[in-house]
N, CA, C and O atoms as a Maestro MAE file, in Angstrom:
{
 s_m_m2io_version
 :::
 2.0.0
}

f_m_ct {
 s_m_title
 :::
 protein
 m_atom[296] {
  # First column is atom index #
  i_m_mmod_type
  r_m_x_coord
  r_m_y_coord
  r_m_z_coord
  i_m_residue_number
  s_m_chain_name
  s_m_pdb_residue_name
  s_m_pdb_atom_name
  i_m_atomic_number
  :::
  1 25 -5.439 5.636 -10.769 1 A "MET " " N  " 7
  2 3 -4.736 4.615 -11.307 1 A "MET " " CA " 6
  3 2 -5.402 3.231 -10.953 1 A "MET " " C  " 6
  4 15 -6.010 2.822 -9.964 1 A "MET " " O  " 8
  5 25 -5.061 2.707 -12.092 2 A "ARG " " N  " 7
  6 3 -6.046 1.561 -12.568 2 A "ARG " " CA " 6
  7 2 -4.954 0.362 -12.001 2 A "ARG " " C  " 6
  8 15 -3.728 0.408 -12.107 2 A "ARG " " O  " 8
  9 25 -5.631 -0.537 -11.475 3 A "THR " " N  " 7
  10 3 -4.529 -1.996 -11.092 3 A "THR " " CA " 6
  11 2 -4.886 -2.718 -12.012 3 A "THR " " C  " 6
  12 15 -3.903 -3.049 -12.675 3 A "THR " " O  " 8
  13 25 -5.947 -3.194 -12.444 4 A "GLY " " N  " 7
  14 3 -6.449 -4.500 -13.236 4 A "GLY " " CA " 6
  15 2 -6.738 -5.394 -12.976 4 A "GLY " " C  " 6
  16 15 -6.983 -6.335 -13.731 4 A "GLY " " O  " 8
  17 25 -6.831 -5.342 -11.048 5 A "MET " " N  " 7
  18 3 -6.986 -6.702 -10.495 5 A "MET " " CA " 6
  19 2 -7.410 -5.926 -9.208 5 A "MET " " C  " 6
  20 15 -7.030 -4.779 -8.973 5 A "MET " " O  " 8
  21 25 -8.344 -6.752 -8.284 6 A "PRO " " N  " 7
  22 3 -8.635 -6.552 -7.080 6 A "PRO " " CA " 6
  23 2 -7.196 -5.821 -6.095 6 A "PRO " " C  " 6
  24 15 -6.016 -5.904 -6.437 6 A "PRO " " O  " 8
  25 25 -7.634 -5.245 -5.048 7 A "LEU " " N  " 7
  26 3 -6.120 -4.843 -4.354 7 A "LEU " " CA " 6
  27 2 -5.729 -5.777 -3.530 7 A "LEU " " C  " 6
  28 15 -4.602 -5.582 -3.075 7 A "LEU " " O  " 8
  29 25 -6.362 -6.899 -3.111 8 A "TYR " " N  " 7
  30 3 -5.945 -8.018 -2.463 8 A "TYR " " CA " 6
  31 2 -4.903 -8.752 -2.978 8 A "TYR " " C  " 6
  32 15 -4.063 -9.372 -2.324 8 A "TYR " " O  " 8
  33 25 -5.008 -8.640 -4.444 9 A "ASP " " N  " 7
  34 3 -4.195 -9.493 -5.460 9 A "ASP " " CA " 6
  35 2 -2.968 -8.660 -5.545 9 A "ASP " " C  " 6
  36 15 -1.941 -9.098 -6.063 9 A "ASP " " O  " 8
  37 25 -3.054 -7.525 -5.070 10 A "LEU " " N  " 7
  38 3 -1.634 -6.702 -5.592 10 A "LEU " " CA " 6
  39 2 -0.368 -7.458 -4.672 10 A "LEU " " C  " 6
  40 15 -0.553 -8.065 -3.617 10 A "LEU " " O  " 8
  41 25 0.901 -7.263 -5.328 11 A "PRO " " N  " 7
  42 3 2.126 -7.452 -4.220 11 A "PRO " " CA " 6
  43 2 2.071 -6.209 -3.345 11 A "PRO " " C  " 6
  44 15 1.459 -5.153 -3.504 11 A "PRO " " O  " 8
  45 25 2.700 -6.533 -2.594 12 A "ASN " " N  " 7
  46 3 2.831 -5.254 -1.063 12 A "ASN " " CA " 6
  47 2 3.398 -4.267 -1.726 12 A "ASN " " C  " 6
  48 15 2.954 -3.143 -1.491 12 A "ASN " " O  " 8
  49 25 4.617 -4.412 -2.811 13 A "SER " " N  " 7
  50 3 4.611 -2.909 -3.346 13 A "SER " " CA " 6
  51 2 3.822 -2.041 -3.756 13 A "SER " " C  " 6
  52 15 3.809 -0.868 -3.382 13 A "SER " " O  " 8
  53 25 2.979 -2.628 -4.690 14 A "LYS " " N  " 7
  54 3 1.941 -2.184 -5.626 14 A "LYS " " CA " 6
  55 2 0.955 -1.516 -4.419 14 A "LYS " " C  " 6
  56 15 0.436 -0.407 -4.554 14 A "LYS " " O  " 8
  57 25 0.814 -2.195 -3.461 15 A "ARG " " N  " 7
  58 3 -0.093 -1.896 -2.310 15 A "ARG " " CA " 6
  59 2 0.215 -0.236 -1.668 15 A "ARG " " C  " 6
  60 15 -0.547 0.664 -1.314 15 A "ARG " " O  " 8
  61 25 1.822 -0.370 -1.731 16 A "ARG " " N  " 7
  62 3 2.305 0.879 -1.127 16 A "ARG " " CA " 6
  63 2 2.314 1.945 -1.764 16 A "ARG " " C  " 6
  64 15 2.442 3.097 -1.348 16 A "ARG " " O  " 8
  65 25 2.092 1.324 -3.419 17 A "GLU " " N  " 7
  66 3 2.507 2.669 -4.178 17 A "GLU " " CA " 6
  67 2 1.149 3.409 -4.453 17 A "GLU " " C  " 6
  68 15 1.068 4.537 -4.939 17 A "GLU " " O  " 8
  69 25 -0.013 2.539 -4.036 18 A "LEU " " N  " 7
  70 3 -1.443 3.221 -4.423 18 A "LEU " " CA " 6
  71 2 -1.503 4.523 -3.681 18 A "LEU " " C  " 6
  72 15 -1.688 5.573 -4.295 18 A "LEU " " O  " 8
  73 25 -1.344 4.484 -2.292 19 A "PRO " " N  " 7
  74 3 -1.551 5.561 -1.348 19 A "PRO " " CA " 6
  75 2 -0.954 7.077 -2.078 19 A "PRO " " C  " 6
  76 15 -1.615 8.100 -2.260 19 A "PRO " " O  " 8
  77 25 0.603 6.823 -2.440 20 A "VAL " " N  " 7
  78 3 1.512 7.777 -2.550 20 A "VAL " " CA " 6
  79 2 0.799 8.466 -3.966 20 A "VAL " " C  " 6
  80 15 0.633 9.657 -4.229 20 A "VAL " " O  " 8
  81 25 0.427 7.174 -4.813 21 A "ALA " " N  " 7
  82 3 0.109 8.056 -6.114 21 A "ALA " " CA " 6
  83 2 -1.358 8.962 -5.928 21 A "ALA " " C  " 6
  84 15 -1.578 9.864 -6.736 21 A "ALA " " O  " 8
  85 25 -2.274 8.696 -4.902 22 A "VAL " " N  " 7
  86 3 -3.277 9.177 -4.581 22 A "VAL " " CA " 6
  87 2 -3.041 10.753 -4.233 22 A "VAL " " C  " 6
  88 15 -3.747 11.720 -4.522 22 A "VAL " " O  " 8
  89 25 -1.637 10.678 -3.416 23 A "ASP " " N  " 7
  90 3 -1.742 12.129 -2.864 23 A "ASP " " CA " 6
  91 2 -0.450 12.784 -3.604 23 A "ASP " " C  " 6
  92 15 0.491 13.397 -3.101 23 A "ASP " " O  " 8
  93 25 -0.647 12.535 -4.634 24 A "LYS " " N  " 7
  94 3 0.966 13.389 -5.737 24 A "LYS " " CA " 6
  95 2 -0.170 13.889 -6.525 24 A "LYS " " C  " 6
  96 15 -1.234 13.305 -6.732 24 A "LYS " " O  " 8
  97 25 0.211 15.087 -6.948 25 A "PRO " " N  " 7
  98 3 1.315 15.701 -6.132 25 A "PRO " " CA " 6
  99 2 1.026 16.319 -4.868 25 A "PRO " " C  " 6
  100 15 -0.110 16.665 -4.543 25 A "PRO " " O  " 8
  101 25 2.130 16.470 -4.097 26 A "ARG " " N  " 7
  102 3 1.788 16.728 -2.578 26 A "ARG " " CA " 6
  103 2 1.850 18.311 -2.092 26 A "ARG " " C  " 6
  104 15 2.916 18.926 -2.063 26 A "ARG " " O  " 8
  105 25 0.921 18.739 -1.815 27 A "VAL " " N  " 7
  106 3 0.573 20.182 -1.402 27 A "VAL " " CA " 6
  107 2 0.750 20.597 -0.266 27 A "VAL " " C  " 6
  108 15 -0.137 20.463 0.577 27 A "VAL " " O  " 8
  109 25 1.832 21.146 -0.003 28 A "PRO " " N  " 7
  110 3 1.856 21.583 1.520 28 A "PRO " " CA " 6
  111 2 0.607 22.201 2.432 28 A "PRO " " C  " 6
  112 15 0.023 23.223 2.072 28 A "PRO " " O  " 8
  113 25 0.326 21.630 3.400 29 A "ASP " " N  " 7
  114 3 -0.744 22.593 4.435 29 A "ASP " " CA " 6
  115 2 -1.963 21.426 3.994 29 A "ASP " " C  " 6
  116 15 -3.055 21.429 4.561 29 A "ASP " " O  " 8
  117 25 -1.746 20.810 3.316 30 A "ARG " " N  " 7
  118 3 -3.167 20.055 2.597 30 A "ARG " " CA " 6
  119 2 -3.246 18.606 3.476 30 A "ARG " " C  " 6
  120 15 -2.214 17.990 3.745 30 A "ARG " " O  " 8
  121 25 -4.320 18.226 3.808 31 A "PRO " " N  " 7
  122 3 -4.348 16.890 4.457 31 A "PRO " " CA " 6
  123 2 -4.251 15.818 3.475 31 A "PRO " " C  " 6
  124 15 -4.857 15.913 2.408 31 A "PRO " " O  " 8
  125 25 -3.363 14.568 3.824 32 A "LEU " " N  " 7
  126 3 -3.095 13.844 2.674 32 A "LEU " " CA " 6
  127 2 -4.485 12.449 3.163 32 A "LEU " " C  " 6
  128 15 -4.966 12.036 4.218 32 A "LEU " " O  " 8
  129 25 -4.629 12.208 1.975 33 A "LEU " " N  " 7
  130 3 -6.120 11.027 2.151 33 A "LEU " " CA " 6
  131 2 -5.752 9.982 2.352 33 A "LEU " " C  " 6
  132 15 -6.518 9.177 2.882 33 A "LEU " " O  " 8
  133 25 -4.335 9.585 1.970 34 A "SER " " N  " 7
  134 3 -3.574 8.212 2.298 34 A "SER " " CA " 6
  135 2 -3.685 7.842 4.090 34 A "SER " " C  " 6
  136 15 -3.761 6.668 4.454 34 A "SER " " O  " 8
  137 25 -3.682 8.712 4.851 35 A "VAL " " N  " 7
  138 3 -3.746 8.574 6.262 35 A "VAL " " CA " 6
  139 2 -4.931 8.157 6.706 35 A "VAL " " C  " 6
  140 15 -5.064 7.758 7.863 35 A "VAL " " O  " 8
  141 25 -6.098 8.207 5.694 36 A "LEU " " N  " 7
  142 3 -7.233 8.052 6.167 36 A "LEU " " CA " 6
  143 2 -7.687 6.369 5.502 36 A "LEU " " C  " 6
  144 15 -8.855 6.030 5.691 36 A "LEU " " O  " 8
  145 25 -6.894 5.529 4.865 37 A "VAL " " N  " 7
  146 3 -7.128 4.317 4.823 37 A "VAL " " CA " 6
  147 2 -6.664 3.557 5.650 37 A "VAL " " C  " 6
  148 15 -5.491 3.556 6.025 37 A "VAL " " O  " 8
  149 25 -7.702 2.694 6.092 38 A "VAL " " N  " 7
  150 3 -7.514 1.340 7.204 38 A "VAL " " CA " 6
  151 2 -7.165 0.464 7.003 38 A "VAL " " C  " 6
  152 15 -6.842 0.490 5.816 38 A "VAL " " O  " 8
  153 25 -6.947 -0.557 7.451 39 A "THR " " N  " 7
  154 3 -7.172 -2.090 7.548 39 A "THR " " CA " 6
  155 2 -8.691 -2.657 7.821 39 A "THR " " C  " 6
  156 15 -9.616 -2.019 8.325 39 A "THR " " O  " 8
  157 25 -8.709 -3.759 7.447 40 A "HIS " " N  " 7
  158 3 -10.285 -4.642 7.856 40 A "HIS " " CA " 6
  159 2 -10.317 -4.349 9.167 40 A "HIS " " C  " 6
  160 15 -11.470 -4.260 9.588 40 A "HIS " " O  " 8
  161 25 -9.482 -4.168 9.962 41 A "LEU " " N  " 7
  162 3 -9.592 -4.071 11.100 41 A "LEU " " CA " 6
  163 2 -9.993 -2.500 12.074 41 A "LEU " " C  " 6
  164 15 -10.262 -2.315 13.261 41 A "LEU " " O  " 8
  165 25 -9.879 -1.680 11.009 42 A "GLY " " N  " 7
  166 3 -9.810 -0.132 11.733 42 A "GLY " " CA " 6
  167 2 -8.639 0.641 11.896 42 A "GLY " " C  " 6
  168 15 -8.623 1.822 12.244 42 A "GLY " " O  " 8
  169 25 -7.634 -0.081 11.626 43 A "ARG " " N  " 7
  170 3 -6.217 0.354 11.948 43 A "ARG " " CA " 6
  171 2 -5.608 1.208 10.756 43 A "ARG " " C  " 6
  172 15 -5.949 0.909 9.612 43 A "ARG " " O  " 8
  173 25 -4.780 2.189 10.955 44 A "PRO " " N  " 7
  174 3 -3.997 2.601 10.027 44 A "PRO " " CA " 6
  175 2 -2.895 1.713 9.151 44 A "PRO " " C  " 6
  176 15 -2.360 0.823 9.812 44 A "PRO " " O  " 8
  177 25 -2.564 1.798 8.051 45 A "LEU " " N  " 7
  178 3 -1.715 1.233 7.381 45 A "LEU " " CA " 6
  179 2 -0.324 0.591 8.005 45 A "LEU " " C  " 6
  180 15 0.400 1.520 8.363 45 A "LEU " " O  " 8
  181 25 0.201 -0.524 8.217 46 A "HIS " " N  " 7
  182 3 1.448 -0.831 8.907 46 A "HIS " " CA " 6
  183 2 2.246 -0.044 8.173 46 A "HIS " " C  " 6
  184 15 2.939 0.730 8.834 46 A "HIS " " O  " 8
  185 25 2.386 0.005 6.749 47 A "TYR " " N  " 7
  186 3 3.497 0.915 6.128 47 A "TYR " " CA " 6
  187 2 3.237 2.289 5.894 47 A "TYR " " C  " 6
  188 15 3.756 3.022 5.052 47 A "TYR " " O  " 8
  189 25 2.323 2.565 6.789 48 A "LEU " " N  " 7
  190 3 1.946 4.353 6.742 48 A "LEU " " CA " 6
  191 2 3.315 5.173 6.589 48 A "LEU " " C  " 6
  192 15 3.451 6.102 5.793 48 A "LEU " " O  " 8
  193 25 4.201 4.759 7.359 49 A "ASP " " N  " 7
  194 3 5.250 5.596 7.199 49 A "ASP " " CA " 6
  195 2 5.946 5.718 6.271 49 A "ASP " " C  " 6
  196 15 6.547 6.737 5.932 49 A "ASP " " O  " 8
  197 25 5.935 4.295 5.567 50 A "GLN " " N  " 7
  198 3 6.836 4.558 4.292 50 A "GLN " " CA " 6
  199 2 5.738 5.206 3.141 50 A "GLN " " C  " 6
  200 15 6.207 5.519 2.047 50 A "GLN " " O  " 8
  201 25 4.435 5.382 3.369 51 A "VAL " " N  " 7
  202 3 3.782 6.167 2.362 51 A "VAL " " CA " 6
  203 2 4.140 7.527 2.591 51 A "VAL " " C  " 6
  204 15 4.473 8.085 1.546 51 A "VAL " " O  " 8
  205 25 4.188 8.298 3.676 52 A "LEU " " N  " 7
  206 3 4.500 9.497 4.062 52 A "LEU " " CA " 6
  207 2 5.721 9.719 3.689 52 A "LEU " " C  " 6
  208 15 5.929 10.852 3.256 52 A "LEU " " O  " 8
  209 25 6.695 8.915 3.722 53 A "SER " " N  " 7
  210 3 8.264 9.037 3.305 53 A "SER " " CA " 6
  211 2 8.226 9.089 1.811 53 A "SER " " C  " 6
  212 15 9.062 9.827 1.291 53 A "SER " " O  " 8
  213 25 7.462 8.482 1.078 54 A "GLY " " N  " 7
  214 3 7.137 8.507 -0.269 54 A "GLY " " CA " 6
  215 2 6.785 9.703 -0.652 54 A "GLY " " C  " 6
  216 15 7.335 10.208 -1.631 54 A "GLY " " O  " 8
  217 25 5.912 10.295 -0.025 55 A "LEU " " N  " 7
  218 3 5.457 11.748 0.006 55 A "LEU " " CA " 6
  219 2 6.417 12.933 0.311 55 A "LEU " " C  " 6
  220 15 6.182 14.066 -0.108 55 A "LEU " " O  " 8
  221 25 7.307 12.680 0.921 56 A "GLY " " N  " 7
  222 3 8.115 13.785 1.201 56 A "GLY " " CA " 6
  223 2 7.558 14.270 2.693 56 A "GLY " " C  " 6
  224 15 8.082 15.245 3.233 56 A "GLY " " O  " 8
  225 25 6.691 13.692 3.206 57 A "ALA " " N  " 7
  226 3 5.823 14.467 4.313 57 A "ALA " " CA " 6
  227 2 6.717 13.879 5.706 57 A "ALA " " C  " 6
  228 15 7.184 12.747 5.575 57 A "ALA " " O  " 8
  229 25 6.946 14.528 6.896 58 A "ALA " " N  " 7
  230 3 7.713 14.214 7.819 58 A "ALA " " CA " 6
  231 2 7.454 12.654 8.464 58 A "ALA " " C  " 6
  232 15 6.335 12.434 8.926 58 A "ALA " " O  " 8
  233 25 8.255 11.805 8.492 59 A "GLU " " N  " 7
  234 3 7.850 10.626 9.214 59 A "GLU " " CA " 6
  235 2 8.050 10.611 10.470 59 A "GLU " " C  " 6
  236 15 9.174 10.848 10.911 59 A "GLU " " O  " 8
  237 25 6.935 10.314 11.331 60 A "PRO " " N  " 7
  238 3 6.648 10.012 12.835 60 A "PRO " " CA " 6
  239 2 8.098 9.452 13.469 60 A "PRO " " C  " 6
  240 15 8.973 8.864 12.834 60 A "PRO " " O  " 8
  241 25 8.113 9.767 14.783 61 A "ALA " " N  " 7
  242 3 9.300 9.160 15.423 61 A "ALA " " CA " 6
  243 2 9.032 7.921 15.832 61 A "ALA " " C  " 6
  244 15 9.885 7.034 15.793 61 A "ALA " " O  " 8
  245 25 7.987 7.763 16.206 62 A "SER " " N  " 7
  246 3 7.470 6.269 16.739 62 A "SER " " CA " 6
  247 2 6.273 6.038 16.495 62 A "SER " " C  " 6
  248 15 5.539 7.025 16.472 62 A "SER " " O  " 8
  249 25 5.680 4.729 16.241 63 A "GLU " " N  " 7
  250 3 4.586 4.327 16.267 63 A "GLU " " CA " 6
  251 2 3.445 4.771 17.110 63 A "GLU " " C  " 6
  252 15 2.297 4.710 16.668 63 A "GLU " " O  " 8
  253 25 3.655 5.132 18.078 64 A "PHE " " N  " 7
  254 3 2.562 6.080 18.805 64 A "PHE " " CA " 6
  255 2 2.393 7.261 18.190 64 A "PHE " " C  " 6
  256 15 1.229 7.650 18.103 64 A "PHE " " O  " 8
  257 25 3.441 8.097 17.631 65 A "ALA " " N  " 7
  258 3 3.252 9.336 17.243 65 A "ALA " " CA " 6
  259 2 2.538 9.061 15.579 65 A "ALA " " C  " 6
  260 15 1.837 9.946 15.088 65 A "ALA " " O  " 8
  261 25 2.784 7.880 14.893 66 A "LEU " " N  " 7
  262 3 2.202 7.432 13.689 66 A "LEU " " CA " 6
  263 2 0.514 7.495 14.163 66 A "LEU " " C  " 6
  264 15 -0.346 7.979 13.427 66 A "LEU " " O  " 8
  265 25 0.273 7.005 15.311 67 A "ARG " " N  " 7
  266 3 -1.098 6.538 15.646 67 A "ARG " " CA " 6
  267 2 -1.870 7.702 16.004 67 A "ARG " " C  " 6
  268 15 -3.073 7.827 15.773 67 A "ARG " " O  " 8
  269 25 -0.903 8.815 16.756 68 A "GLN " " N  " 7
  270 3 -1.619 10.060 16.842 68 A "GLN " " CA " 6
  271 2 -2.027 10.822 15.695 68 A "GLN " " C  " 6
  272 15 -3.111 11.407 15.691 68 A "GLN " " O  " 8
  273 25 -1.064 10.864 14.513 69 A "ILE " " N  " 7
  274 3 -1.479 11.505 13.170 69 A "ILE " " CA " 6
  275 2 -2.606 10.682 12.585 69 A "ILE " " C  " 6
  276 15 -3.585 11.218 12.066 69 A "ILE " " O  " 8
  277 25 -2.468 9.492 12.668 70 A "TRP " " N  " 7
  278 3 -3.787 9.133 11.992 70 A "TRP " " CA " 6
  279 2 -5.046 9.128 12.703 70 A "TRP " " C  " 6
  280 15 -6.052 8.958 12.015 70 A "TRP " " O  " 8
  281 25 -5.213 9.315 14.223 71 A "ARG " " N  " 7
  282 3 -6.090 9.757 14.790 71 A "ARG " " CA " 6
  283 2 -6.534 10.938 14.629 71 A "ARG " " C  " 6
  284 15 -7.747 11.144 14.617 71 A "ARG " " O  " 8
  285 25 -5.653 11.905 14.480 72 A "TYR " " N  " 7
  286 3 -5.820 13.556 14.386 72 A "TYR " " CA " 6
  287 2 -6.664 13.756 12.918 72 A "TYR " " C  " 6
  288 15 -7.591 14.550 12.758 72 A "TYR " " O  " 8
  289 25 -6.172 12.942 12.008 73 A "ARG " " N  " 7
  290 3 -6.486 13.129 10.611 73 A "ARG " " CA " 6
  291 2 -7.720 12.854 10.534 73 A "ARG " " C  " 6
  292 15 -8.376 13.620 9.828 73 A "ARG " " O  " 8
  293 25 -8.457 11.703 11.205 74 A "ARG " " N  " 7
  294 3 -9.631 10.825 11.182 74 A "ARG " " CA " 6
  295 2 -10.595 12.289 11.553 74 A "ARG " " C  " 6
  296 15 -11.817 12.208 11.677 74 A "ARG " " O  " 8
  :::
 }
 m_bond[295] {
  # First column is bond index #
  i_m_from
  i_m_to
  i_m_order
  :::
  1 1 2 1
  2 2 3 1
  3 3 4 2
  4 3 5 1
  5 5 6 1
  6 6 7 1
  7 7 8 2
  8 7 9 1
  9 9 10 1
  10 10 11 1
  11 11 12 2
  12 11 13 1
  13 13 14 1
  14 14 15 1
  15 15 16 2
  16 15 17 1
  17 17 18 1
  18 18 19 1
  19 19 20 2
  20 19 21 1
  21 21 22 1
  22 22 23 1
  23 23 24 2
  24 23 25 1
  25 25 26 1
  26 26 27 1
  27 27 28 2
  28 27 29 1
  29 29 30 1
  30 30 31 1
  31 31 32 2
  32 31 33 1
  33 33 34 1
  34 34 35 1
  35 35 36 2
  36 35 37 1
  37 37 38 1
  38 38 39 1
  39 39 40 2
  40 39 41 1
  41 41 42 1
  42 42 43 1
  43 43 44 2
  44 43 45 1
  45 45 46 1
  46 46 47 1
  47 47 48 2
  48 47 49 1
  49 49 50 1
  50 50 51 1
  51 51 52 2
  52 51 53 1
  53 53 54 1
  54 54 55 1
  55 55 56 2
  56 55 57 1
  57 57 58 1
  58 58 59 1
  59 59 60 2
  60 59 61 1
  61 61 62 1
  62 62 63 1
  63 63 64 2
  64 63 65 1
  65 65 66 1
  66 66 67 1
  67 67 68 2
  68 67 69 1
  69 69 70 1
  70 70 71 1
  71 71 72 2
  72 71 73 1
  73 73 74 1
  74 74 75 1
  75 75 76 2
  76 75 77 1
  77 77 78 1
  78 78 79 1
  79 79 80 2
  80 79 81 1
  81 81 82 1
  82 82 83 1
  83 83 84 2
  84 83 85 1
  85 85 86 1
  86 86 87 1
  87 87 88 2
  88 87 89 1
  89 89 90 1
  90 90 91 1
  91 91 92 2
  92 91 93 1
  93 93 94 1
  94 94 95 1
  95 95 96 2
  96 95 97 1
  97 97 98 1
  98 98 99 1
  99 99 100 2
  100 99 101 1
  101 101 102 1
  102 102 103 1
  103 103 104 2
  104 103 105 1
  105 105 106 1
  106 106 107 1
  107 107 108 2
  108 107 109 1
  109 109 110 1
  110 110 111 1
  111 111 112 2
  112 111 113 1
  113 113 114 1
  114 114 115 1
  115 115 116 2
  116 115 117 1
  117 117 118 1
  118 118 119 1
  119 119 120 2
  120 119 121 1
  121 121 122 1
  122 122 123 1
  123 123 124 2
  124 123 125 1
  125 125 126 1
  126 126 127 1
  127 127 128 2
  128 127 129 1
  129 129 130 1
  130 130 131 1
  131 131 132 2
  132 131 133 1
  133 133 134 1
  134 134 135 1
  135 135 136 2
  136 135 137 1
  137 137 138 1
  138 138 139 1
  139 139 140 2
  140 139 141 1
  141 141 142 1
  142 142 143 1
  143 143 144 2
  144 143 145 1
  145 145 146 1
  146 146 147 1
  147 147 148 2
  148 147 149 1
  149 149 150 1
  150 150 151 1
  151 151 152 2
  152 151 153 1
  153 153 154 1
  154 154 155 1
  155 155 156 2
  156 155 157 1
  157 157 158 1
  158 158 159 1
  159 159 160 2
  160 159 161 1
  161 161 162 1
  162 162 163 1
  163 163 164 2
  164 163 165 1
  165 165 166 1
  166 166 167 1
  167 167 168 2
  168 167 169 1
  169 169 170 1
  170 170 171 1
  171 171 172 2
  172 171 173 1
  173 173 174 1
  174 174 175 1
  175 175 176 2
  176 175 177 1
  177 177 178 1
  178 178 179 1
  179 179 180 2
  180 179 181 1
  181 181 182 1
  182 182 183 1
  183 183 184 2
  184 183 185 1
  185 185 186 1
  186 186 187 1
  187 187 188 2
  188 187 189 1
  189 189 190 1
  190 190 191 1
  191 191 192 2
  192 191 193 1
  193 193 194 1
  194 194 195 1
  195 195 196 2
  196 195 197 1
  197 197 198 1
  198 198 199 1
  199 199 200 2
  200 199 201 1
  201 201 202 1
  202 202 203 1
  203 203 204 2
  204 203 205 1
  205 205 206 1
  206 206 207 1
  207 207 208 2
  208 207 209 1
  209 209 210 1
  210 210 211 1
  211 211 212 2
  212 211 213 1
  213 213 214 1
  214 214 215 1
  215 215 216 2
  216 215 217 1
  217 217 218 1
  218 218 219 1
  219 219 220 2
  220 219 221 1
  221 221 222 1
  222 222 223 1
  223 223 224 2
  224 223 225 1
  225 225 226 1
  226 226 227 1
  227 227 228 2
  228 227 229 1
  229 229 230 1
  230 230 231 1
  231 231 232 2
  232 231 233 1
  233 233 234 1
  234 234 235 1
  235 235 236 2
  236 235 237 1
  237 237 238 1
  238 238 239 1
  239 239 240 2
  240 239 241 1
  241 241 242 1
  242 242 243 1
  243 243 244 2
  244 243 245 1
  245 245 246 1
  246 246 247 1
  247 247 248 2
  248 247 249 1
  249 249 250 1
  250 250 251 1
  251 251 252 2
  252 251 253 1
  253 253 254 1
  254 254 255 1
  255 255 256 2
  256 255 257 1
  257 257 258 1
  258 258 259 1
  259 259 260 2
  260 259 261 1
  261 261 262 1
  262 262 263 1
  263 263 264 2
  264 263 265 1
  265 265 266 1
  266 266 267 1
  267 267 268 2
  268 267 269 1
  269 269 270 1
  270 270 271 1
  271 271 272 2
  272 271 273 1
  273 273 274 1
  274 274 275 1
  275 275 276 2
  276 275 277 1
  277 277 278 1
  278 278 279 1
  279 279 280 2
  280 279 281 1
  281 281 282 1
  282 282 283 1
  283 283 284 2
  284 283 285 1
  285 285 286 1
  286 286 287 1
  287 287 288 2
  288 287 289 1
  289 289 290 1
  290 290 291 1
  291 291 292 2
  292 291 293 1
  293 293 294 1
  294 294 295 1
  295 295 296 2
  :::
 }
}
């Protein structure tokens, strides 16, 4: 997916669409590359739950569960 601009200049809605586009089509039992994307602080994206939902993956039940998934996939 070409954006035509630096990622930091994209509106938030477009930033959320990029990780979904990377992992589509979703292949069951295959790791998602989008969970490896981190912020400049090395933390998972604050909208990772929305990315997972957009991919039809199970959403974590809590922020703690989301972080556990992220740590496991790294």
